[in-house]
C-alpha positions as CSV (number, residue, x, y, z in Angstrom):
1,M,72.7,106.8,101.5
2,T,76.4,106.9,101.9
3,S,78.3,105.5,98.8
4,K,81.0,102.8,99.7
5,R,84.0,102.9,98.5
6,V,85.7,100.0,96.4
7,S,87.8,99.3,99.7
8,D,84.8,98.9,101.9
9,Y,83.5,95.6,100.1
10,T,85.2,92.3,100.8
11,C,85.9,90.2,97.8
12,S,82.9,88.1,98.2
13,D,80.6,91.4,97.6
14,Y,82.4,91.6,94.1
15,S,81.3,88.3,93.1
16,T,77.5,89.1,93.7
17,K,77.8,92.6,92.2
18,P,76.5,93.3,88.8
19,L,78.5,94.7,86.4
20,F,79.0,98.8,86.9
21,C,77.6,98.2,90.5
22,G,79.1,101.3,91.8
23,N,80.4,105.1,90.8
24,F,83.9,103.3,91.4
25,I,86.7,105.0,89.0
26,F,89.7,102.5,88.4
27,I,92.7,104.3,87.9
28,S,95.3,102.3,86.0
29,Y,99.0,103.1,85.8
30,D,102.5,102.0,86.0
31,N,104.5,102.7,89.1
32,I,106.8,105.0,87.2
33,D,103.4,107.3,87.2
34,A,102.3,106.8,91.0
35,E,102.5,110.4,91.8
36,S,100.3,111.7,88.8
37,A,97.5,108.9,89.8
38,K,98.0,110.1,93.5
39,R,97.0,113.5,92.0
40,L,94.3,112.5,90.0
41,K,92.9,110.1,92.6
42,A,93.0,113.2,95.1
43,D,91.6,115.4,92.7
44,L,88.3,113.1,91.8
45,V,87.8,112.4,95.3
46,S,87.5,116.2,96.1
47,K,84.6,116.5,93.5
48,G,82.8,113.4,95.6
49,L,83.5,110.6,93.3
50,N,85.4,107.3,94.2
51,P,88.4,106.6,92.8
52,W,90.4,103.7,93.5
53,D,93.4,101.5,92.1
54,A,94.7,98.0,92.5
55,K,96.4,99.0,95.6
56,D,93.4,100.1,97.6
57,I,91.7,96.5,97.3
58,I,94.3,93.6,97.2
59,L,94.9,92.4,100.5
60,P,98.4,90.7,101.4
61,G,97.9,87.1,100.4
62,Q,95.1,87.5,98.1
63,N,95.2,86.8,94.4
64,W,96.1,89.8,92.5
65,E,94.5,89.0,89.1
66,D,91.0,88.0,90.8
67,G,91.4,91.0,92.8
68,I,91.8,93.4,89.9
69,R,89.3,91.7,87.4
70,R,86.6,91.8,90.2
71,G,87.4,95.8,90.9
72,I,87.6,96.6,87.0
73,K,84.3,94.7,86.3
74,N,82.6,96.4,89.3
75,S,84.2,100.1,88.2
76,S,82.0,102.5,86.1
77,F,85.0,103.7,84.6
78,F,88.5,102.5,83.8
79,I,91.0,105.6,83.4
80,P,94.4,104.3,82.3
81,L,97.1,106.7,82.4
82,F,100.1,106.8,79.9
83,S,103.2,108.7,79.6
84,S,106.6,108.5,77.7
85,N,107.9,106.5,80.8
86,S,105.0,103.7,80.8
87,V,104.0,103.5,77.1
88,N,107.2,101.6,76.1
89,R,107.0,98.9,79.1
90,T,106.3,95.4,78.1
91,L,106.5,94.2,81.7
92,S,103.8,96.2,83.5
93,Y,100.8,95.1,85.5
94,M,99.1,97.9,83.7
95,N,99.0,96.2,80.6
96,K,97.1,93.1,82.2
97,E,94.7,95.9,83.8
98,L,94.2,97.2,80.4
99,K,93.3,94.0,78.6
100,Y,91.1,93.0,81.3
101,A,89.2,96.6,80.7
102,L,89.3,96.2,76.8
103,D,87.5,92.6,77.3
104,I,84.7,94.7,79.4
105,V,84.3,97.2,76.7
106,Y,83.7,94.5,74.1
107,S,80.8,93.3,76.2
108,I,79.0,96.4,76.9
109,P,76.7,98.6,74.5
110,E,79.2,100.4,72.0
111,N,77.7,103.8,73.0
112,R,78.3,103.4,76.9
113,R,81.3,105.2,77.7
114,F,84.0,102.9,79.7
115,V,87.5,103.7,79.0
116,I,88.7,107.1,79.5
117,P,92.6,107.0,78.3
118,V,94.8,110.2,79.8
119,R,97.7,111.3,78.2
120,L,100.3,112.7,81.2
121,D,102.7,113.7,78.8
122,D,103.2,114.1,74.7
123,C,103.3,109.9,74.4
124,Q,101.6,108.0,72.0
125,I,98.4,105.9,73.1
126,P,98.7,102.6,72.8
127,V,97.3,101.1,69.4
128,K,94.7,99.3,70.6
129,L,93.1,102.6,72.3
130,R,93.5,105.0,69.3
131,D,89.6,104.8,68.4
132,I,88.9,106.3,71.8
133,Q,89.3,109.8,72.4
134,Y,91.5,110.6,75.1
135,V,92.2,113.3,77.4
136,N,95.8,115.3,78.2
137,L,96.5,116.3,81.7
138,F,99.1,118.4,80.1
139,P,99.9,121.5,79.4
140,D,96.9,122.4,81.9
141,W,96.3,119.6,84.4
142,N,92.9,121.3,85.3
143,T,91.6,121.8,81.7
144,G,92.2,117.7,81.3
145,L,90.8,117.3,84.7
146,N,87.5,119.1,83.6
147,Q,87.4,117.0,80.5
148,I,87.8,114.0,82.7
149,L,84.9,115.2,84.9
150,K,82.7,116.1,81.7
151,A,83.0,112.6,80.5
152,I,82.0,110.7,83.6
153,K,78.9,113.4,84.3
154,T,77.7,113.1,80.6
155,T,77.7,109.3,81.1
156,Q,76.1,109.2,84.5
157,Q,73.0,111.3,83.1
């Protein structure tokens, strides 16, 4: 069976699929960290995973918020990327994505891993995520990547 990427589904598919329908990994980031997000996405794809972000699914003219909500809801994991440049930005779509992901966290069993916060540099994690163990992709990207992969693998078993 070939796995489908989020971008292969239409919006109508999202509304009929249950929570955590596939092995999709939503990567949330501020545009200032787009290169790091692109690198993480490529690394996860190379490991056979299905990462995506808002740019993969939202079509021109489509309601952004509705598409994001459906996409996050139908993802198995939500990986927000934080950096010194992004954590202090108050006007960011990433903040909306994070808020919606946290709404999902409160509706699933406590032992279900969904949010995997990632630090790109030595920045502060937002207060609302301080109870969730984060991963550092610095100073060694590969060590951090392996921690992300381990978190995903142990959750899927």
